[in-house]
C-alpha positions in Angstrom: 27.6 -7.3 15.5 25.3 -7.5 12.5 22.4 -5.1 11.9 19.0 -6.4 12.7 16.2 -5.8 10.2 12.5 -6.1 10.9 11.1 -9.2 9.4 8.3 -9.6 6.9 7.1 -13.2 6.7 5.6 -15.1 3.7 4.4 -18.6 3.2 6.3 -18.9 -0.1 8.6 -16.9 -2.3 7.8 -19.0 -5.4 6.6 -16.9 -8.3 8.3 -13.7 -7.1 11.6 -12.0 -7.7 12.3 -12.1 -4.0 14.6 -14.6 -2.3 14.3 -16.0 1.2 16.3 -13.7 3.6 16.7 -10.8 1.1 16.8 -7.3 2.4 14.4 -4.9 0.7 13.0 -1.4 0.9 9.5 -1.5 2.3 6.7 1.0 2.8 3.4 1.2 4.6 0.7 3.5 3.2 -2.8 3.7 4.7 -5.3 6.4 3.9 -7.0 8.0 6.8 -10.7 8.6 6.3 -12.3 11.8 7.4 -14.5 10.4 10.2 -17.0 13.2 10.2 -17.6 13.0 6.4 -17.8 9.2 6.6 -20.6 9.4 9.2 -22.5 12.0 7.0 -21.8 10.4 3.6 -21.8 6.6 3.2 -20.7 7.1 -0.5 -17.5 8.8 0.7 -16.9 5.9 3.1 -17.4 3.3 0.4 -15.2 5.3 -2.0 -12.3 5.6 0.5 -12.4 1.8 1.2 -12.3 1.1 -2.5 -9.5 3.6 -3.1 -7.3 2.1 -0.3 -6.7 -1.1 -2.4 -6.3 1.0 -5.6 -3.5 3.0 -3.9 -1.4 -0.2 -3.5 -2.1 -1.2 -7.1 -1.0 2.3 -8.2 2.2 2.0 -6.2 3.0 -1.4 -7.7 2.3 -0.2 -11.2 4.1 3.1 -11.0 7.4 1.6 -9.7 7.4 -1.5 -11.9 11.1 -1.2 -12.6 11.7 -1.6 -8.9 9.9 -4.9 -8.9 7.4 -4.1 -6.1 5.3 -6.7 -4.4 2.3 -6.2 -2.1 2.7 -8.3 1.1 0.4 -8.6 4.1 1.5 -9.5 7.6 -1.1 -9.5 10.4 -3.6 -8.2 7.8 -1.5 -5.1 7.3 -0.4 -4.5 3.7 3.1 -3.4 2.8 4.8 -2.9 -0.5 8.4 -4.2 -0.8 10.8 -3.3 -3.6 13.5 -5.5 -4.9 15.8 -2.9 -6.5 16.5 0.8 -7.2 13.6 2.2 -5.2 14.0 5.7 -4.0 12.1 6.6 -0.8 11.9 10.3 -1.7 10.2 9.5 -5.1 7.8 7.0 -3.5 6.9 9.6 -0.8 6.2 12.2 -3.6 4.0 9.8 -5.4 2.0 9.1 -2.2 1.6 12.8 -1.8 0.3 13.0 -5.4 -2.3 10.4 -4.6 -3.4 12.5 -1.6 -3.6 15.6 -3.9 -5.7 13.7 -6.4 -8.1 12.5 -3.7 -8.4 16.1 -2.5 -9.3 17.2 -6.1 -11.8 14.3 -6.3 -13.6 14.6 -3.0 -12.9 18.2 -1.9 -11.8 16.8 1.5 -8.1 17.1 2.3 -7.0 13.5 3.0 -4.1 12.3 5.2 -2.3 9.0 5.3 -0.2 6.9 7.7 3.2 6.4 6.1 6.3 4.4 7.1 9.4 3.4 5.2 12.2 1.1 6.2 14.4 -1.8 5.1 13.1 -5.3 6.0 14.3 -8.8 5.7 11.9 -11.1 3.7 11.6 -14.4 5.5 9.9 -17.6 4.2 8.1 -19.4 7.0 9.3 -22.9 7.9 12.6 -22.3 6.0 15.9 -22.2 7.7 17.6 -18.8 7.5 20.7 -18.6 5.4 24.0 -18.6 7.3 24.9 -15.0 6.3 21.5 -13.6 7.2 20.7 -15.6 10.3 21.8 -12.8 12.7 20.0 -10.1 10.6 16.5 -11.3 11.4 14.9 -8.9 13.9 11.4 -8.9 15.3 8.3 -9.1 13.1 7.7 -5.7 11.4 4.1 -5.4 12.5 5.0 -6.1 16.1 8.2 -4.0 16.2 8.4 -0.9 18.3 10.0 1.0 15.3 6.9 0.4 13.2 4.5 1.4 16.0 6.4 4.5 17.0 7.7 5.8 13.7 4.5 5.9 11.6 4.1 9.5 10.3 1.1 11.3 9.1 1.6 12.2 5.4 -0.3 15.2 3.9 -0.6 16.4 0.4 0.2 19.8 -0.9 -3.4 21.0 -0.3 -3.8 21.7 -4.0 -6.4 20.1 -6.2 -4.3 18.3 -8.7 -5.8 15.5 -10.8 -3.0 13.3 -12.2 -5.1 10.3 -13.2 -3.5 8.0 -10.7 -6.6 6.6 -9.0 -10.3 6.5 -9.8 -12.0 9.8 -9.1 -15.1 10.0 -7.0 -17.2 10.8 -10.0 -15.8 7.8 -11.9 -16.4 5.6 -8.9 -20.1 6.7 -8.8 -20.5 5.9 -12.5 -18.8 2.5 -12.2 -21.0 1.7 -9.2 -24.2 2.7 -11.0 -23.2 0.6 -14.1 -22.5 -2.4 -11.9 -25.9 -2.1 -10.3 -27.6 -1.8 -13.7 -26.3 -5.2 -15.0 -29.2 -7.5 -15.5 -28.9 -11.3 -15.1 -30.5 -11.7 -18.5 -27.5 -10.1 -20.2 -25.1 -12.8 -18.8 -24.5 -15.5 -21.4 -23.5 -18.9 -20.1 -21.8 -21.5 -22.3 
């Protein structure tokens, strides 16, 4: 009996290093916002929403040699890795992101984290003969995904590694964006 892998679906594999029915290491990483602080401070809430996307970009750029790709299924983002990805190193990097957010905001963040191997399936394409029996249920709907998500915490130390935009930098960028006048835009 062949091993079943949870399936991640895509509309097309063109333009990627990934093949239809390939088996890849996959992670899910979602920052958890401190709800009390979000209610008190709208700037914190905006910052955390901004940083969530930046975390995926940081993962993709940090592990470039593993040929990562951000994929969404059911509006849930995942990062899949084509080769030589080490889950323990990825986990440490995610903890470093949490430590950096703690240094930036002063609020100890947590994240939902899940790691597994998945099969990457192109929609409307016949599965290959060798992988046909390996396709399990859709990852986002699988019981393994729902039941095995763990809460990841940092080391509770304020360490700034320069991985993501700090809260102060975010406020500066936001202020600069608001200052841009329409008169400065030159149209050709």
